[in-house]
N, C-alpha and C positions, 0 to 999 in steps of 0.2 A: 422366626424360622417361615419361609414361604414356599410354597409349590406352586407351579403354574401348569396346568394341563386341561385342554380344550376337550378330550375324548371322554364321555360319560363312564364307559367300563373301566378306563384307567383312573378317572377320579374317584370311583367306588373303591378301587383297590387301595389308593393312597390314604383315602379317608379311614377305612378299615384298619390299614397296618401302621398309620400314623396320625393316631386320635390327637384331636386338639390343635393340629396344625392347618393352618389357614390354606386352602387350596383355591386358588385363583383360576378362573376359566381362560380366557383368549388373550394370549400376551400381547395382542394388538390393542387392547383395552387397558393394560397395565400402564400406570403413568409413572410409578417410580419403583425403585426396590428399597426393601427395609436395610438398615445397617446390617452387614454381614462381613464376616471373614472370607467366605467362599462363594462365589456365584458359578453354578454348574449349568451349562446349557447343552442339552443334545437335541438339537434341531433336527426336524424331519429329513430322512434320508432319501424319501421318494424321489427326487430328481437327480439324486448323485448314485444311487445304487444301480447295478447291472439288474437287478431284478425289479426296478421302477422304469420311469421315463427317461432318465438320463437327461433331463433339460437343463441340468446346469444349477449353479448357486443361485440364480436369479429367477429359478422357476418359482412356479405359485404357493408351493409348501416348503422347499428349502430355502426360499428366500425370506422365510419369516426369521431367519438369523440378524437381519438388520435392524430388528426391535431389540436385540442383545445390544446391540452397540448403541442404539438411541438411550436405553436405559442405562449403560455404563457411563455414559458421559456426563450423568449426574451423580454417579456413585462412586465409592471409595473400598472396594474389598481389597483383602490382602491377596487373595489368588482369583482368577477366573480360568475355569475348565471347561474345555468344548470337546466333545465325543463325537464321531461319525465314522462312516463306512471306508474301508480302505480306497474303494475307487475313486473318492475324494482327491487322492492325491494324482490321480492320472486323467479323470475325466476332463475333457475340453483344454488338453495340454495344461493341467494344473490350475487352471483360471480360478477354481473354487479356494484352494489354498492361497492365492495371490490376494484374492479378496478378503480373506480373513486376516492374513498378516498385514495387509495395507490398513484396513480398519483397527485394529489393533495398536499399529504403531502412530496412528493419527491420534489415538487417546493417550499416548503416552506410555504404553505397555512393552516391555520385553517378552520373547515368547519361546516356547520349546515345544516340539510335538515328538511322539514316538508311536510306531505302528506295534501294538503288541499283540500275541496270541494268548487267548484265555486259556490254552492248555498249561500254561505256567502256573496256574493257581491249581492245576492237580485236576479240572474238571475234562472229561474226554468230549471235547468240542473244539474243532478248529474254527475258531472264530477271531479274525484279524480284524481291530479296530483302531481308529486314529484317536490318541489322546493329546489334547493340547492344553498347555498350561501357560498363563502369562499372568505376569504381575508388573505393577508400577514401581514397588520397593524391593522385591525379592528377586534371587535369581531360580527361574525356573528349572534351569539344568540340575540342581540340587535335588528335584523333586523326580523328574523323569529319569535322569541318568545316572543315579546313584547306585543303582543296582544293575547288575548284569550276569547272568548266569551261563549264557549262550544256549543255542538250540541244540536239545540232544539228538543223539543218533538212534536209528532204529530199535536198538535193544532196549530202549526205555519203555518201547510199546510193545504189548502183544500180538499175535499174529491171528488170533482166533475170530477177529470179527472187523468187518469194515463199514463204514457208513458212506452212503452215496445218493446222488440225485442228478438229473440233467439241469443245467441251468439255461442254456440258450441253443437254438439250433441242433445241428449235430457235432458241432465242436466244442461245447460247454459242459464239463463234467464235474459236479462236486465229488471229492472221493477223499477219505480219510482213514487211515490205519488205526485201529483201537480208538477210534473217535467218529463222531459224526461231522460232515462239514457244517456250516454256519446256520443254525436255526434262522430263519426268515419268518417276518411277519405277514408274508404275501408277497404279492407283485400285480402288476397289470398286464402281465402276459402268461398268466396261469400257472406260475410256477407253486407248487403245493409247499405249505408251511413244514410237514413233516418229511424228513428225510427217511430213506429205508436203511436197513442194517441187513447186512450178508453175515451170517453165522456160518463159518467154515466147519464142514463136517456133519452139519445137521441135515436130516432127511429132507428130500424134495417135498415142497409144500409148508415147512416149517423153516427152512433157511433163508427165505426173503421174508422179512417182517418190517413191521412200522411201530415205533415208539409212541406210547400214550402221552397225553399232556402231563400227566404227573413226572414221566419219565422227562419231558422238555423243562418241566422245572426243575428236577436236579441236575439236569446238564447245564443249567445255567446259575447252580448254587443256590438256588431257593428251596425253602421246604416245600413238601408236598401241599398242595391245594393254596398256595400262596395267592393266585390269581383268582381264586374262587368268587370272590365277591363280585367280578365283573360279570357273573351270569344273572345279575339283577338287571342288567342292561342289554344282553345281547345274548346270542346263542353261543354254544360251546365253542365256537370257532374263534370268539374273540380272545380266549385264553391263549391260543396258539398265537395270536398277533402280539399279546402283551409280552409272552415269553420271547418271541422273535426280535421284538423292539427292545429289549431290556439291555441293560449293561451286566455282564456276568459279575456275580456278587463277589467272587474273589479278586477280578480287578479293581472293582471300587473300593475293595477293602485295603488292597496294596496301595494304591493312590491315594486314598483318604489318610493312611497312616503316614506316607511321605509328606503330605500337604501340613498335618500336624507337626510332625518332626521330619523336617529335610535331612538329608546326608549330605555327603559331600562329593559331587562328580570330579572325576579325575582326568576328564577330557584334555588332550592338547587343543592348541588353536583350531585344529582341523581343515578340512577343505574347504576353499571358500566357494559358495556357489554363486552362480550369475544368474540375472533374471533371464528366464526362458529355459534354465536347465531343469532337468526332470527333478521332481523332489523324491528324495531318497527315504529310507526305512525311518530315519530320524535326523532332525536337524534343529537349530535354534537360529535366534537372531535378534537385531533392534536397530533401529534407526535406518533401516533400508540396507542393511548388511545380512547375510545368511552365511551359515555354516553347517557341514555335513557333521553328524555325530555318530562316530563309528561303535553303534551298540547294536544287539541283536533283538528280536522280538519276544525274548525270554528274560524279562528282568531277574526272575526267581526260578527255582524248580521245586514248587511244593510237591510232596507226595502224590503221585498220580494215583487217580481212580480210574481202573481200567472199565472200557466201554461195558462189558457183560457182568460187571460187578455193580454198575450203576443202574442200568434198566431192569425193570421187573419182568423176568422172563416169563411169567404167568400172564402178564398184561399187555405182551406183544401180539399186534395182530398180522395175519399173513399178508404181504403184499397183494393187492386185488388183482383180479384177471387182468383188468383193463390196463393198470398202471403197469404190471409186468409185461403185457403184449407190447405196448408202448415203448416201455424201454427196451426190451429185445430188440425190436425192429429198428428203433433209432441205432441201437448198438451194432446191428448188422449193416446198416448203412455207413455208419460213421468210419472215418479214417483214423481215429484213436485208437491205440492199442490198448487191448483189456487182458487182465490175468485170464488165462485160459480155465482154472479152476471157476472163476466167477461167471464167465460166458456159459460154461457148462450147467452151473447151478441155475441160472437165469433160465436158461432153455428148459431143464426140468421142472422148474417152479411154474412155468407158462403151461405145461403139459398137464400138470397136476390139477391146476387151477381151472383148465378147459374142462378135465374130466367130472372135476367137482360141479362145474355149471352144469 
């Protein structure tokens, strides 16, 4: 087993949580892969994410994926797994996906991918990520498409709390019922890592709150303090970056289980995709041919943990005056529609925070 990670805080967590496993530093200096059944690569999303520079697949950070293909040219794993942000499907008209597919096929792999929502694992975090599986000898459809529960309706979620944050300008809002929107590792345009939570019916000053790092770990499925070894190499904020960059534990567990014991996909041939078509929620292909896979973002519906049952109510911090004023001001100028109860609660929170200051 080999782990490859260049960032010292992340290395510290890996060494503490996986004792005895070699942690290699820079993938650019890795000459070869050891014999392995699974090679997994979560290359940097910095140039792909809406929270980053969106420079594309050939950007300075995201372009590191080329070293995966360099290493795969001499390796024979049973499976290859690639994970990244949803924006990879649409950025630059899908050229990032075109690049991945082309390089996998050049190396003799057939491939499949699926956009999944972490909420299917039961965590209250609406986190959508692309999972791509490839193999030279196996059918990746039996891993990714063997399960499909379908997205639940609103009755699956409670109505007592909502997670939110601004994503960009006046038109980008992260919003989730009975969940937080995607935890982020940070951004180059000043997006905070921690989302806020609106607790309906709570008194002004306590209705708009932010979760703790322990809450963030639970929202990703980790035990509390999983990221604490990173403190030896940085300020507490590095733990937020680690939580925001991670794959949700339940997602990894589901995928790992299917890699170990593939199911049997029941898809018909499906709709043929042409070069230049938009990349759908799920697809598969080989040797230059691509097909749409008619599946949802919810492979399973594991028992749901409601947001207010996951976060520690005693550890929540009131949304700061500055953040609340900024959010309310943008909300007033935006053309987006907001729940009237939310608007009123935010206005009252601003008033309370001003008085407290």
